[in-house]
SESE-344019 format. One record per residue (C-alpha): residue in three letters; chain; z negated, x negated, y. Coordinates in Angstrom, 3 decimals. Each point is the difference from the previous one (the first is absolute). Last residue first. Layout:
residues N
ALA,A,Z,X,Y .
...
END
This chain:
residues 403
TRP,A,-30.928,35.151,-21.332 .
THR,A,2.246,1.279,2.823 .
VAL,A,1.864,-1.505,2.928 .
PRO,A,2.432,1.049,2.726 .
LEU,A,0.624,-2.917,2.377 .
GLU,A,1.376,1.087,3.364 .
ILE,A,1.659,-1.921,2.808 .
PRO,A,0.105,-3.112,-2.150 .
GLY,A,-0.255,-3.471,1.522 .
GLN,A,1.690,-2.799,1.922 .
ALA,A,-0.729,-0.664,3.674 .
ASP,A,3.029,-1.889,1.399 .
HIS,A,1.937,2.970,1.345 .
GLY,A,2.854,2.339,-0.939 .
ALA,A,-1.325,1.497,-3.192 .
LYS,A,-3.207,1.382,-1.447 .
LEU,A,0.262,0.954,-3.650 .
PRO,A,-0.017,3.302,-1.874 .
VAL,A,-1.113,-0.396,-3.657 .
GLU,A,2.739,1.645,-2.074 .
ASP,A,1.245,-3.285,-1.473 .
LEU,A,-3.428,-0.620,-1.526 .
PRO,A,0.093,3.243,-1.976 .
VAL,A,-2.622,2.551,1.112 .
ALA,A,-3.721,0.486,-0.725 .
LEU,A,-0.615,-3.732,0.154 .
ARG,A,-2.950,-1.262,-1.992 .
LEU,A,-3.757,-0.461,0.202 .
GLY,A,-1.542,-0.552,-3.444 .
PRO,A,-2.563,-2.516,1.240 .
ILE,A,-1.415,2.596,2.434 .
ARG,A,-3.479,-1.202,0.972 .
THR,A,0.578,-3.714,-0.465 .
PHE,A,3.596,0.423,1.144 .
LEU,A,-0.888,1.495,3.380 .
THR,A,-3.138,-2.112,0.492 .
GLY,A,1.848,-3.325,-0.180 .
LEU,A,2.922,1.344,1.995 .
ALA,A,-2.023,1.347,2.930 .
ILE,A,-2.738,-2.635,0.044 .
GLU,A,2.302,-3.006,-0.275 .
LEU,A,2.613,1.477,2.310 .
GLU,A,-2.459,0.953,2.753 .
ALA,A,-1.814,-3.342,-0.106 .
ARG,A,3.296,-1.891,0.014 .
ALA,A,1.209,1.979,3.017 .
LEU,A,-3.226,-0.711,1.896 .
ASN,A,0.268,-3.725,-0.672 .
GLN,A,3.702,0.098,0.978 .
GLY,A,-0.734,1.535,3.402 .
LEU,A,1.278,-2.868,2.170 .
CYS,A,3.296,-0.073,-1.878 .
GLN,A,1.599,-3.431,0.372 .
HIS,A,1.523,-0.281,3.466 .
ILE,A,-1.076,-3.608,0.571 .
GLY,A,1.474,-1.160,-3.284 .
HIS,A,0.695,2.152,-3.028 .
GLY,A,0.782,3.602,-0.895 .
PHE,A,-2.472,2.268,-1.748 .
GLY,A,2.196,0.400,-3.077 .
VAL,A,0.786,-3.695,0.218 .
HIS,A,-1.106,-1.039,-3.494 .
HIS,A,-2.141,-3.129,-0.361 .
ARG,A,-2.750,1.839,-1.873 .
ALA,A,2.307,0.960,-2.856 .
ASN,A,-1.932,-1.410,-2.964 .
ARG,A,1.515,2.122,-2.752 .
ARG,A,-2.213,2.020,-2.341 .
ALA,A,1.365,3.369,1.160 .
ASP,A,3.528,-1.132,-0.825 .
PHE,A,2.777,2.090,1.530 .
VAL,A,3.172,-1.800,-1.057 .
ASP,A,2.728,-0.503,2.605 .
PRO,A,-1.431,-3.393,0.984 .
ASP,A,0.374,-1.477,-3.510 .
ASP,A,-1.810,-3.194,1.062 .
TYR,A,-0.850,0.106,3.683 .
ALA,A,0.732,-2.214,3.022 .
GLN,A,3.459,-1.360,-0.774 .
ALA,A,0.819,3.297,-1.709 .
ASP,A,-0.333,1.747,3.384 .
ARG,A,-1.089,3.638,-0.459 .
ASN,A,-2.700,-0.044,2.695 .
MET,A,2.427,-1.723,2.366 .
LEU,A,2.540,2.690,-0.878 .
THR,A,-2.225,2.915,1.012 .
ILE,A,-1.506,-1.696,3.054 .
SER,A,3.504,-0.607,1.311 .
VAL,A,-0.244,-1.907,3.297 .
LEU,A,2.613,1.457,2.330 .
VAL,A,1.303,-2.389,2.640 .
ALA,A,2.215,1.080,2.900 .
ASP,A,1.645,-2.962,1.712 .
GLY,A,-0.838,-0.766,3.640 .
ALA,A,-0.385,-3.746,-0.572 .
LYS,A,2.140,-0.964,-2.971 .
VAL,A,-1.057,-0.047,-3.659 .
THR,A,1.485,-3.233,-1.283 .
THR,A,0.622,-0.214,-3.730 .
GLY,A,-1.200,-2.718,-2.384 .
GLY,A,-2.716,2.198,-1.499 .
VAL,A,-1.260,1.057,3.411 .
GLU,A,0.569,-2.166,3.083 .
ILE,A,-1.225,1.709,3.180 .
ASP,A,1.742,0.272,3.390 .
GLU,A,-2.383,1.419,2.606 .
LYS,A,-1.479,3.402,0.897 .
ALA,A,1.068,1.501,-3.340 .
MET,A,-0.670,3.736,-0.206 .
ARG,A,-2.332,1.683,-2.499 .
VAL,A,-0.233,3.124,-2.140 .
MET,A,-2.211,0.233,-3.076 .
TYR,A,1.235,1.495,-3.279 .
ASP,A,-0.699,2.432,-2.833 .
SER,A,-3.606,0.841,0.778 .
VAL,A,-1.283,1.765,-3.125 .
SER,A,0.822,-3.066,-2.080 .
THR,A,-0.391,1.667,-3.440 .
PHE,A,-0.332,-3.108,-2.178 .
ARG,A,-1.955,-2.220,2.359 .
LEU,A,-2.469,2.651,1.145 .
LEU,A,-0.351,1.193,-3.597 .
GLU,A,-0.720,-3.564,-1.115 .
GLU,A,-2.719,-0.303,2.639 .
VAL,A,-1.511,3.344,-1.062 .
VAL,A,-0.136,-1.090,-3.649 .
GLY,A,-1.815,-3.157,1.056 .
PRO,A,-2.583,2.002,1.960 .
VAL,A,-0.537,2.334,-3.010 .
ALA,A,-0.655,-2.749,-2.555 .
ALA,A,-3.768,-0.062,0.686 .
PRO,A,-0.159,3.589,-1.247 .
ASP,A,0.995,-1.289,-3.452 .
ALA,A,1.688,1.926,-2.798 .
LEU,A,1.140,2.882,2.203 .
LEU,A,2.213,-2.041,2.322 .
VAL,A,1.586,-1.975,-2.823 .
GLU,A,0.444,3.216,-1.988 .
ILE,A,1.966,1.472,2.897 .
GLN,A,2.629,-2.658,-0.710 .
GLU,A,1.021,1.711,-3.251 .
PRO,A,0.623,3.164,2.020 .
HIS,A,2.851,-1.582,1.984 .
GLN,A,1.623,3.049,1.634 .
MET,A,-3.431,1.415,0.861 .
LEU,A,-0.951,-3.405,1.414 .
THR,A,3.039,-0.058,2.259 .
LEU,A,-0.689,3.557,1.185 .
ALA,A,-3.625,-0.781,0.851 .
GLY,A,0.997,-3.097,1.956 .
LEU,A,2.791,1.847,1.763 .
ALA,A,-2.377,2.744,1.145 .
ILE,A,-2.771,-2.370,1.045 .
ALA,A,2.423,-2.354,1.769 .
ASN,A,1.809,2.848,1.757 .
VAL,A,-3.197,1.432,1.448 .
THR,A,-1.027,-3.556,0.898 .
THR,A,3.165,-0.574,2.013 .
GLU,A,-0.289,3.239,1.958 .
HIS,A,-3.662,-0.143,0.998 .
GLY,A,-1.012,-3.410,1.249 .
ALA,A,3.291,-0.546,1.793 .
VAL,A,-0.157,3.410,1.702 .
LEU,A,-3.645,-0.199,1.090 .
LEU,A,0.030,-3.690,0.818 .
VAL,A,3.117,0.370,2.143 .
LEU,A,-1.405,3.034,1.828 .
ALA,A,-3.360,-1.655,0.663 .
ILE,A,1.728,-3.075,1.414 .
MET,A,2.144,2.280,2.166 .
VAL,A,-3.049,1.823,1.383 .
ALA,A,-1.786,-3.270,0.799 .
GLU,A,3.140,-1.264,1.716 .
ASN,A,0.180,3.170,2.072 .
HIS,A,-3.658,-0.272,1.108 .
ASP,A,0.195,-3.621,1.104 .
LEU,A,-0.890,-3.191,-1.820 .
GLU,A,-2.370,-2.930,0.618 .
GLY,A,-1.673,1.850,2.882 .
GLU,A,-3.557,-0.245,-1.300 .
GLU,A,-0.204,3.766,-0.588 .
LEU,A,3.237,-0.072,-1.946 .
GLN,A,-0.797,-3.071,-2.069 .
ARG,A,-3.381,0.016,-1.704 .
ALA,A,-1.201,3.568,0.584 .
ILE,A,3.429,1.604,-0.322 .
LEU,A,0.878,-2.041,-3.076 .
GLU,A,-3.360,0.771,-1.567 .
ASP,A,0.449,3.732,0.633 .
LEU,A,3.490,-0.152,-1.452 .
LEU,A,-1.328,-1.748,-3.105 .
GLY,A,-2.522,2.781,-0.543 .
ASP,A,-3.662,0.304,1.065 .
GLY,A,0.022,2.631,2.745 .
PRO,A,0.126,-0.223,3.792 .
GLU,A,-0.050,3.209,2.107 .
ALA,A,1.707,-0.575,3.386 .
GLN,A,2.289,-2.819,-1.110 .
LYS,A,0.347,1.777,-3.317 .
LYS,A,1.360,3.083,1.748 .
ALA,A,2.574,-2.045,1.909 .
VAL,A,1.119,-1.661,-3.231 .
LEU,A,0.261,3.415,-1.672 .
GLY,A,2.081,1.459,2.817 .
HIS,A,2.623,-2.736,-0.196 .
LEU,A,-0.234,0.239,-3.791 .
TYR,A,1.067,3.639,0.089 .
GLN,A,2.743,-0.603,2.554 .
TYR,A,1.410,-2.963,-1.923 .
LEU,A,-0.016,1.758,-3.349 .
LYS,A,1.788,3.069,1.320 .
ALA,A,2.503,-2.051,2.026 .
PHE,A,0.828,-2.211,-2.992 .
ALA,A,0.653,3.039,-2.198 .
ALA,A,2.341,1.508,2.609 .
ASP,A,1.769,-3.312,0.562 .
ALA,A,0.548,-0.475,-3.725 .
GLU,A,1.526,3.462,-0.358 .
GLY,A,2.248,-0.518,3.022 .
SER,A,1.085,-3.460,-1.156 .
THR,A,1.315,1.504,-3.208 .
ALA,A,-0.715,-0.397,-3.714 .
ALA,A,-3.735,-0.428,0.485 .
GLY,A,-1.811,-1.802,-2.835 .
VAL,A,-2.517,-2.082,1.932 .
PHE,A,-0.646,2.507,2.803 .
ASP,A,0.172,3.210,-2.019 .
ARG,A,-2.226,-1.391,-2.757 .
SER,A,-2.436,-1.367,2.596 .
CYS,A,-0.093,3.333,1.826 .
GLU,A,-0.625,2.111,-3.091 .
GLU,A,-2.683,-2.256,-1.445 .
PHE,A,-1.642,-0.330,3.400 .
PHE,A,-0.264,3.754,0.529 .
ASP,A,-1.369,0.516,-3.506 .
HIS,A,-2.567,-2.739,0.709 .
ASP,A,-1.441,1.747,3.058 .
GLY,A,-3.229,1.073,-1.711 .
TYR,A,-0.497,-3.675,-0.782 .
PRO,A,-1.005,-0.547,3.622 .
VAL,A,1.384,-3.433,0.973 .
GLY,A,-2.470,-2.910,-0.107 .
LEU,A,2.694,-2.560,-0.715 .
LEU,A,-1.382,-0.975,-3.404 .
GLU,A,-0.931,3.543,-0.978 .
CYS,A,3.420,1.361,0.989 .
ILE,A,1.712,-2.903,-1.794 .
ALA,A,-1.885,0.616,-3.229 .
MET,A,0.201,3.797,0.009 .
SER,A,3.732,-0.012,0.511 .
PRO,A,0.385,-2.847,-2.492 .
VAL,A,-1.494,2.168,-2.798 .
PRO,A,1.372,3.352,1.216 .
LEU,A,3.678,-0.836,-0.551 .
ALA,A,-0.001,-1.568,-3.482 .
PHE,A,-2.163,2.716,-1.571 .
ALA,A,0.973,3.657,0.253 .
SER,A,3.048,-0.395,2.273 .
VAL,A,1.529,-2.940,-1.874 .
LEU,A,-1.288,0.782,-3.491 .
ASP,A,1.619,3.422,0.033 .
ALA,A,-2.337,1.702,-2.411 .
LEU,A,-0.531,1.759,-3.299 .
GLY,A,-3.224,0.643,-1.937 .
LYS,A,-1.735,1.805,2.870 .
ALA,A,-3.599,-1.019,-0.704 .
LEU,A,1.095,-3.531,-0.800 .
MET,A,1.696,-0.297,3.363 .
ASP,A,-3.053,1.230,1.919 .
ASP,A,-2.323,-2.414,-1.806 .
LEU,A,2.558,-2.741,0.651 .
LEU,A,-0.197,0.619,3.747 .
ARG,A,-3.795,-0.038,-0.078 .
ASP,A,-0.090,-3.283,-1.956 .
VAL,A,2.465,-1.633,2.388 .
LEU,A,-2.100,1.066,2.993 .
SER,A,-3.207,-1.389,-1.480 .
GLN,A,1.699,-3.292,-0.869 .
LEU,A,1.362,-0.306,3.515 .
SER,A,-3.457,0.689,1.441 .
PRO,A,-1.489,-2.714,-2.223 .
ARG,A,2.818,-2.479,0.851 .
ILE,A,-0.371,0.119,3.798 .
ALA,A,-2.704,-2.682,0.089 .
ASN,A,2.271,-2.270,-2.050 .
MET,A,2.607,0.279,2.739 .
ARG,A,-2.569,-1.004,2.619 .
LYS,A,-1.048,-3.085,-1.954 .
VAL,A,3.617,-0.963,-0.764 .
GLY,A,0.856,-0.161,3.702 .
PHE,A,2.206,2.513,1.760 .
SER,A,-2.051,0.789,3.124 .
PRO,A,-0.562,-3.633,0.977 .
ILE,A,3.792,-0.625,-0.114 .
LEU,A,0.806,2.705,2.556 .
MET,A,-0.235,-1.699,3.396 .
ARG,A,1.404,-3.238,-1.425 .
ARG,A,3.111,1.923,-1.094 .
GLN,A,0.677,1.228,3.512 .
ARG,A,-0.258,-3.468,1.538 .
ALA,A,2.132,-1.551,-2.750 .
HIS,A,2.711,2.646,0.469 .
LEU,A,0.124,-0.569,3.760 .
PRO,A,0.321,-3.788,-0.454 .
ASP,A,1.876,0.468,-2.250 .
ASP,A,2.669,2.556,-0.824 .
VAL,A,0.064,3.798,0.188 .
GLY,A,1.095,2.905,-2.202 .
ILE,A,-2.512,-0.061,-2.866 .
LEU,A,-3.162,-0.806,1.938 .
PRO,A,0.388,2.443,2.885 .
PHE,A,3.052,2.259,0.338 .
ALA,A,1.129,-0.319,3.594 .
LEU,A,-0.049,3.004,2.351 .
GLY,A,3.006,-0.007,2.338 .
GLY,A,0.471,3.748,-0.127 .
ARG,A,0.018,0.022,-3.792 .
ASP,A,3.684,0.916,-0.203 .
GLU,A,0.968,0.668,-3.590 .
THR,A,3.470,-1.136,-0.985 .
ARG,A,0.166,0.629,-3.708 .
GLN,A,2.658,-1.177,-2.429 .
VAL,A,-2.150,-2.174,-2.274 .
VAL,A,0.522,-3.760,0.009 .
VAL,A,-0.145,-0.776,3.722 .
PRO,A,0.237,-3.713,0.734 .
PHE,A,-1.636,-1.386,3.177 .
VAL,A,2.779,-0.284,2.582 .
PRO,A,-1.850,1.354,3.067 .
HIS,A,-3.345,-1.546,-1.058 .
GLY,A,-2.645,2.724,-0.135 .
TRP,A,-0.424,-0.181,-3.765 .
ASP,A,-1.295,-3.552,0.359 .
SER,A,-0.468,-1.230,-3.572 .
SER,A,1.617,-3.374,0.683 .
LEU,A,0.902,-2.806,-2.396 .
ARG,A,-0.305,-3.546,1.399 .
PRO,A,-3.772,0.260,-0.517 .
ASP,A,0.544,-0.562,-3.756 .
ALA,A,-2.675,1.509,-2.268 .
LEU,A,2.247,2.836,-1.173 .
LEU,A,2.771,-2.576,-0.377 .
ALA,A,-1.965,-2.203,-2.398 .
ARG,A,-1.042,2.974,-2.108 .
GLY,A,3.614,1.173,-0.163 .
GLU,A,1.310,-3.408,-1.039 .
ALA,A,-2.543,-0.314,-2.807 .
HIS,A,0.673,3.509,-1.338 .
GLY,A,3.780,-0.054,0.388 .
THR,A,1.736,3.236,1.046 .
ILE,A,0.509,-0.387,3.756 .
LEU,A,2.580,2.499,1.261 .
TRP,A,1.929,-1.350,2.994 .
ALA,A,1.429,2.683,2.229 .
PRO,A,3.376,1.239,1.169 .
ARG,A,0.079,2.804,2.594 .
GLY,A,2.217,2.902,-0.980 .
ASP,A,-2.306,2.647,1.464 .
PHE,A,-1.431,0.956,-3.406 .
LEU,A,-0.885,-3.621,-0.813 .
THR,A,2.263,-2.333,-1.951 .
VAL,A,-1.113,-2.582,-2.561 .
ARG,A,0.141,-3.767,-0.354 .
THR,A,-1.695,-2.052,-2.661 .
LEU,A,-3.044,-2.209,-0.267 .
PRO,A,-1.856,-1.983,-2.655 .
SER,A,3.315,-1.050,-1.610 .
GLU,A,0.204,-0.225,-3.793 .
GLY,A,0.426,3.703,-0.495 .
ARG,A,-2.148,3.096,0.386 .
TRP,A,2.145,1.742,2.616 .
GLN,A,2.278,1.727,-2.523 .
THR,A,-3.015,1.638,-1.649 .
TYR,A,-1.015,1.586,3.309 .
ALA,A,2.766,2.580,-0.494 .
LYS,A,-2.094,1.711,-2.680 .
PRO,A,-2.745,0.800,2.498 .
PRO,A,-3.202,-1.836,-0.963 .
GLN,A,-2.192,1.602,-2.694 .
TYR,A,-3.247,1.945,0.546 .
PRO,A,1.327,3.434,0.947 .
CYS,A,3.229,-0.233,-2.021 .
THR,A,3.103,0.969,2.000 .
ARG,A,-0.951,-2.171,2.948 .
ASP,A,1.812,0.376,3.283 .
GLN,A,2.022,-2.678,1.737 .
PRO,A,-0.837,-1.966,3.134 .
PHE,A,2.431,-1.551,0.753 .
ALA,A,3.757,0.396,-0.350 .
PRO,A,2.043,-2.578,-1.865 .
ALA,A,1.756,-2.802,1.922 .
GLU,A,3.662,0.065,1.014 .
SER,A,-0.679,2.824,2.475 .
GLY,A,-2.144,-2.392,2.066 .
THR,A,3.074,-1.617,1.493 .
HIS,A,0.222,-3.749,-0.565 .
ARG,A,-2.539,-2.197,1.731 .
PHE,A,-1.999,-0.301,-3.201 .
ASP,A,2.827,-1.755,-1.826 .
THR,A,0.366,-2.461,2.885 .
GLU,A,-3.600,-1.114,-0.455 .
THR,A,0.803,-0.864,-3.567 .
MET,A,-0.904,1.411,-3.415 .
END
C-alpha cells in the first residue's frame, strides 16, 4: 500500500462501518481487512477516505500517540455516522477534546472512579441484580435487555452521579435516542432533553448539595472556579450516556455469547474467582465499541505506510481484539483465556474512565445471572435477534430468553 493509493477516490475502498449479522461476531466484510498489513483504507459515508487500523500493537501505539487528535470540534474531524447535530458550540468533554483540556477534565474525575469507591457500590449492585432476577424468575419469560441489562447500569450511574433513580426511565429513553438516533433531529431532541434536565440538576445541587459524583464535582471544581456551569452539565451528560449505553450492550452481549457457548458457562459456575477472567474474555470477544475515531495532526509512520496530517484514522477495536498476532485462535471464545490486554475499554489517555464500574457491573450481573439461572437460553433463533445498526455501539435491541 502506498501513499498514492490512498489519494485515489474513496469509492475504490470498501464502505465503513458495516453492520454485524451475528451479534458477537465482526461483520463478514471485516474478514478482508485481516491481512498482513496492520492498516487498510476504507470509505466513509460522505466519500472521505480513512485509514482503518487493524493491528493490535499498532492500534495501542496510536491510541497513546499525541499526534492523533480526538477533537470533535475541529472543522475537518472525520464524521463516521451521517448526523450533523449542532451542539451550539458546546464541546463534548473527555471523549471529544485533546490535552491539555482533556487532562484537566480527567483529573477532576479520577478521584470519583477509584477501585475503593467502585467496591463500595458492589453491595447495592448485587441487591439490584437479585431483585431483577427475582422478577424474571417469577414471570418465566423475559426480554433480557429491558428486564435486566438496562436497569443495572441505569441504577449504577444514577447512584454514582447522585441523580434521582426515579428518573432512570427518562435517562434510558434519552440515552438510547441520543446514541442510536438515525437522524440529526432525533439526536438533537434527545440531547436537548438531557441537557436541560442536567442543567437544572446542577443548579439544584449547588443550592442543596448531596453525596454523588456531581455534588463532589460542584464542591471541588465549580464552586472554586475550575469549571463553569455548562462544562459541569456537559461532563455529567457524557458520563451518563457513556456509562449507560455501552454497559447495557456489554451485559446483553455477554449473556448472549455465554448462552451460545454453554460449555463455557461451566467455567463461570465452577469457580466464582473465574468470573473476572470470563468478563475480560467477553469484552475482547464481543467488542461492544467497534471503533474509535481520530484525526492525524502530523505525519505518522504505521506499518511502513505514512498516515498524513489531516487523514481520518479509525482504530478498529473489533479487529485489534481479533488480531492473531496478539491472541491464539482469536475467533474462539475461551473463558479460560488471559485477555487482560484487550482494548475493549480503549487505550492511552482516553481509556475508559469508568472501566472499574463497568467491570463491577458485568461481574455481578453475569456471575449472578448464570448462577441463579444456569439453564438460561434464547427463546428465538439467533438470527432473529434484532441488532443495533448504524453506529459504533454493538448490541441487541431485544433479547428474548427462557429457561
